[in-house]
N, C-alpha and C positions, 0 to 999 in steps of 0.2 A: 333699720338702725345701722346699716352697713355690715351686719354680721352675716356671713355665708349661711345659707339654709338650703333645705331640700324637702321634697314631698315624702313624708315618712310612709304613706300608704303605697305610693308608687314603688318606693324602695322595697317595702315588705312583700309586695306582689312579685316583684322580680326575684327577690331572694327565695321565696317559696317555690316559684317556678323552677329555678335552678336546682333546688333540693329535689324536686320531683323528677327532673330530668336525670340527675345523677342516680337517684334511686332506681328509676326505670332502666337505665343503662346497666347498672350493677346487677339488677335482678335478671335482665335478659342474658347477660354474659354468664352468670352462675347457672341459670336454667340450661343454657347451651352446653356448659361443661358437664352437668349431670346427665343430660340426654346423650351426649357423646360418650361419656365414660361408662354409664350404667344402663342406658336406655330406659330411664325412669323420669317421668315428668314431675318436677317439684310441686306442681299445682295439686298433686294428689296426696301430698304429705304435709305435715305441720312442722316437724322438727328434724334435725340431723339424726337423732336417735331413731325416729320413725323411718327415715330414709335408709339407714343402715339395716334395720330389721327387715324392711321390704326387699332390699338387695339380697340378704341372706336367704329369705324365703324364695325369691326368684331363682337363685343359684342352686337350690336343692338341698340346702343345709337342714331344712325342717321337714323334708320328705319323710313321712312315717312318724313324725314327732308330734305328740299331742300337746296342745295348750291345756293348762289346768285352771280350775276355779274352786271356790268353796274350801272345805277343810283340808284336802290334800295340798292345795296351793299354799294355804296358810301355814301348814306344818313344814313343808319343804322350804318355804321362803325364810323360815326361822334359822335355816342353816347358812344364810348369807352373813359373811364376815368380811368387812372391808379390808383395805391394805394395812399391813402392820407398820406402824410408825412409832419409834421409841429410841431412847438412849440405851446404851449398854447397861443392863440390870436396872433400868429406869432411874439411873442416877445422873446428876449433873456432872459434866466432864469438861476439863480444860486440857488441851494438848499443845505441845510445842514440838518443833522440828528436832530439838536436842533430846527430848524424852520419848517421842513416838515415831520420829522420822517424818519424811514428807508425806502429807496426807492427800489421798486421791478420792474423788467422788466416782465410785465404780457403779456405773449405771446400766441397768438391763435394757436391751434393745426392744422397743415396742412390746412391753410386758404382756398386755392383754391379747394382742395378736399372737404373740409367742405361746400364750396359754391355749388359744384356739388350735394352733398347730400341734401342740403336745396332746391336746384332747383327741385330735384326729389320729395321731400316732398310737394313742391308747385305745382306739376303736371308734371314737366319734361321739355323737349326741345320742342319748338314750331313746330307743324306739318304744312305741306302745304306751300303755297306761300303767300307773302304779298299782301295786297290790299290797294289802296290809300284811305285815310280817306276823305270823302266828306266834303265840307265846312260846311254843316248843321250838321255834326257829330263832329265838332271840339269842344267838351265839355266833361267834366268829366263824365256826366251821361252816355254818349255812351261808353267811355273808360272803365267804370266799368262793362260793360256787356260783354266784349270780353276777349279772352284768353291772348292776349299780344299786345303790340304796341311800336312804336318808333316814337317820335314826337319832333318837334321843338316848344319850348315854350318861352314866354316872361314872366319874373317874375314881378308881379305887387305889391306884398307885401311880406315882411319877418316878420312874427309875433314874432319869437323868435330868438334873437341873441345867437349864440353858441360860446363857446371857441374854438371848433373844428367844423367849419361850414360844412354843407352837400354840398353846392354849390361851384363851382370853376370857375374861368376865367383865360385865358392865358394872361399874361401881355406883355408889349412891348418887353421884353427880351426873350419872348418865354417860360417863366416859369409859370407852372400852380399854381395858388394861390387859396387856399380855403378861401373864404371871406363871410362876412355877407352883405356887401353893394353891393348887386347885383340887386336892383330894376331897371328895365329898360333893364337889360341884357337878351340876348337870349341864350338858351342852348338846345342842343340835348340830350334827355333823353329817357330811356326805362321805362317800367311799374314799375319795382322795384325802380329805382332811383326817379321817380316822386312820388310814394307812400311814400318814405322816406322823401322827401322834405315836403310833406303835414303833415306827422306824427310827425317828429322830429323838424321841424322849422315853422310849421303852416303857410306855404307859400300859396300864391294865384298866379295862373298863367293863362295866355291866351294861348290857343292852336292855333298855327299858321298853321301847316300842319304835315303830317306824314303818316306812314303805319300801318296797323293793321293785326293781325292774328286771325282767329276764326275757326280753324279746329282741335282744341284739342292739347294735348301735349303727348310726349312719355316719360314715367316715368322710362325707363330702366337705366338712368344715375345713379340713387340712388343705385340700386343693383350692378352695375358695379364698382362704386367707393368704395362701402363698401367691396366688395370682394377683391379688390386690397389692400385696407388699412389693412384689417384683415390678408391677406396673408403676407404682409410685417411685421406685428407684430409677426407672427409665426416664420418667417425666421430670424428676428432680435433676437428673444429669443433663437433661435438655433445657433446664431452667424454664420449664413449662409450668405456669401457675396452677394448672389442673391437678398437679401433684397434691395440692391441699385437699382436694375432694377425696382422694384415696386415703389420705391421712385421717380425715374426719370419719370415713366409713370404718377404718380399722379400729379407731379408738372408741367409737360409739356403738360398735357391733353388739356388745353384750348388755348395754345399759337398759334398753327397753325390755329385755327379757325378765328383769326383776322389778319392773315398774310397780310401785306400791298401789294398793287399791284406791280407786277414785270413789270416795265415800258418799259424795252427794251429786245431785243432778239438778238441772234447772228447767222449768217449764214456764212459758209465757202465755198468759191468758188475756184475751183481747176485750173482755168485758166482765162486769161484775157477775152477770149470769153464768158466763163460762167458768169463772173462778169458783162459784158456788157448786156447780155441777162437778167440776174436777175434784174439789176438796171432798165432797160427799163420797165419791168413788175411790179416792186414794188417800183418805184421812190417815191411814196407818203409815204412810210414807212421808207426809208433809211435815217439814221442820218449821218453816215460817213462810210468810209471803209479804211482799212489799209493793205498794202501789207506785207506778211510774207515771210521770206526766209526759204524754206524747201528743204532739200537734200533727194533725192530718188535715190538709186542705183548709187550714185556717181555723179549724174547730178542735176543741179539746176532746180527746178520746181516752177513756180510762183503760189502762193496761196494768197487769199485775205480774210480778216476777215471783214464782213459787220455787222455794228451795226444798228438794226432796232427798230422802235417804236412798242411796243406791246400794242394794244388797250385795254382799261379797260374792254371792253365787253368780253375779253378772260380770265379775272381774276375772278375765282370763289373761294369763301370760305364760311365757316359756321359762319359768323360774328354774327348771331342771338344768337348762343350759347355763343360766347366769350363775347359779350356785357352784356348778362344777368348774366354770371358767375362773371364778375367784379362788377356789381351792387349788386349782392347777397352777395359777399364777404364784400362789404362796409356796407351792412345791418347788417351783423354779428358784425362788429366793432361798428356801430352806436348804436346798442342796448346796448352795454357795455359802450361806451364813454358818450352817452347822459344820460343814467341812472346815471352814476357816477356824472355827472355835476348836475343833478336834485337833487341828494342827498347831494350836496355841498361838494363832495369829490374832484372831478376834477382830471385831469391827467396833468403832466407837459409837456409831449412830446408823440406823437404817430408816429409810423411807419406803413407801410402797414398792418402788422398783429400783432402789439404789442403796448403796451403803458407803460409809466413809471408812476406808482402810488404807494402811500405809502402802506407799508406792513399792517399797522393797518387798512387801509380802505378796504382791500380785503374782509375780513369777512363780513363787512357791505354790500358791493356790492353783494357778493354771496347770502346773505339772500334776499335782495330786488329783485335781478334778478329772483330767484326762485318764489317769490311771484307774480311777474309780468308776467313771461313767462312760468312758470311751468317746467323749465329745470335746471339741476345742472350745474353751471358755471365752477367750477374748476375741472379738470380731464385731462386724457390723450386720450380721444376719440374725434372724429371729432365734431366740433362745440363748444368745450370746450377751456378753457384757463389754462395755468400753469405758474408758476414763473420760469424764464429761464436764470438766471445768471450762468456763468461757472467760476469756480476758482479751481485751483489745488495746492496742497502743493509741497514742494521741491522734493518729491519722485514721483510726477505725479499722486497722488491719488485725487479723487474728494472731495472737501470740502462740508460741509453742512451749513445750515443757512446763505447763502450768501445774502448780501444786499449792496446797495450803501449808504455810510454815507455822501457823498456830491457829487453833480453833477453840470455840466455846460452844458446848451443846447444853442447852437449858432444859429441853423437853421436846414434846411433839412439835415438829415444824417450827422450832424456835432455836436458831443457831447462827453463828457467824464463822466464816472462813476468811482468813487473811491470805490473799493470793499473791503469788510471785510467778512471773512468766518472762519469756524472752521474745523481744520484738524482732522484726525482720533484719534490722541493722545490728542485732546482737546486744542491744541495750536491755537493761532490766526494767520490767514494768510491774508496778504494784497495783493491787486492787482488793476488793472485798466481794464476798458472796454472802448475802444476808437473807434470813427468813424469820418472819414473825407472823404467823397465820392470823389474818384478819386485820393486820396493820399495814398500810401502804409503806413502801420503802421510803417515799418522800417524807412521811411523818417521822419515821425512825431517824432519818438523817437530820431532819430539822431539830428534833428533840436532843439528839447527841450534840449538835453544834451549839445549842442553847446552854447545855449543862457543862460542856468542856471547852478548853481553849486551844487544843492542838489542831492538827490538820484533820480533814474529814475522816480519813480511814482510822486514825488513832482515836478520834472521838467516838466512832462507832464501836470500836473494840472496848473502850472504857465503859460505854453504856451497857454492853452485854456483861462485862466483868462485874 
């Protein structure tokens, strides 16, 4: 009919071939990066977290460190508390430049790698196996004499109410809330978390039960994480894309250590007879089975997929490292946030590794931090913080002197910063920094422009308002 046409099958085959070629090339390049940087073949691992765990093992971080399973693992893993994210006093907050000054996003440099470094400085990863704390030793005098511990405590007193509390409880909706009113609550805590509760909120607790370690610590974690961090800085300065590998290893290093139990397993039976024999011998583990239709050499062959219970005694992990890493990361934040509050500076909002604080207060905080802890707070090294707003001009160039001139904080990971920065030519650049967890930014912008008639930035602010 004179309408241009093409062979869809030929086109599809070519398209799929190109996809496979690109995938093969990307895989080969990434495999080469890992072999070059870590001397590990990615064919032997499934995920980035597994790769990071394998590198830590290879570098000696886990020498003398035992994996745990069963009841000890279950107890110690209850001490896991994720990053603290909340508004000041859990209230909605609106700020402007005239009332609170220029607002900065004060961001911790590589928080979890920094936590590894601090763990190394404090001794490292706990060695040996856990021992049950005797009833007669359930007191702070005993806990202060050992290398590490994981205990269930009941809070009997909160001496200092904080704008960003140390302690948390999970509410009826399953949301972890950091609160001051926790007297009478029971919490699972490790050594670092309990020390922070005593230090920063002057708490008193009753030790119920727990496990302790007293066979020393392996300090290798500090050397390993510093090597990866410095190698990444070198490669990043060289604009070598292999720096991504080092970043992935740093950020995924602790994740697999607190891997949750894999509660079920799968067995494939190749015939009805094999299925019956397997079920008779393993009936106590069988959850269900499903028949699969499989074609072999033109004939139908019966196969069955059997879902099995996987006992928790078979699940091993290095939860001791993961728990202490998370607690040490919160100590890094506690030192900054609590000192800020003590100085009457305060922060408006904190995320896992950052806080919103007035630009003018940063210099005061830096000075007081150095006087108290003997460390320089602002910088680009592990354990330090830096101001981290991003804003580009119309040509894609990074702006300078970026700050938020007004902000609205609604709750966990739900806020807007109205940004102002200076372009290379000295002109003023405006922008926004928005968060609404679970909602794509494109959806937020679309909704704002449907509801309001101003420019894009003003419409976003009106939506949050």
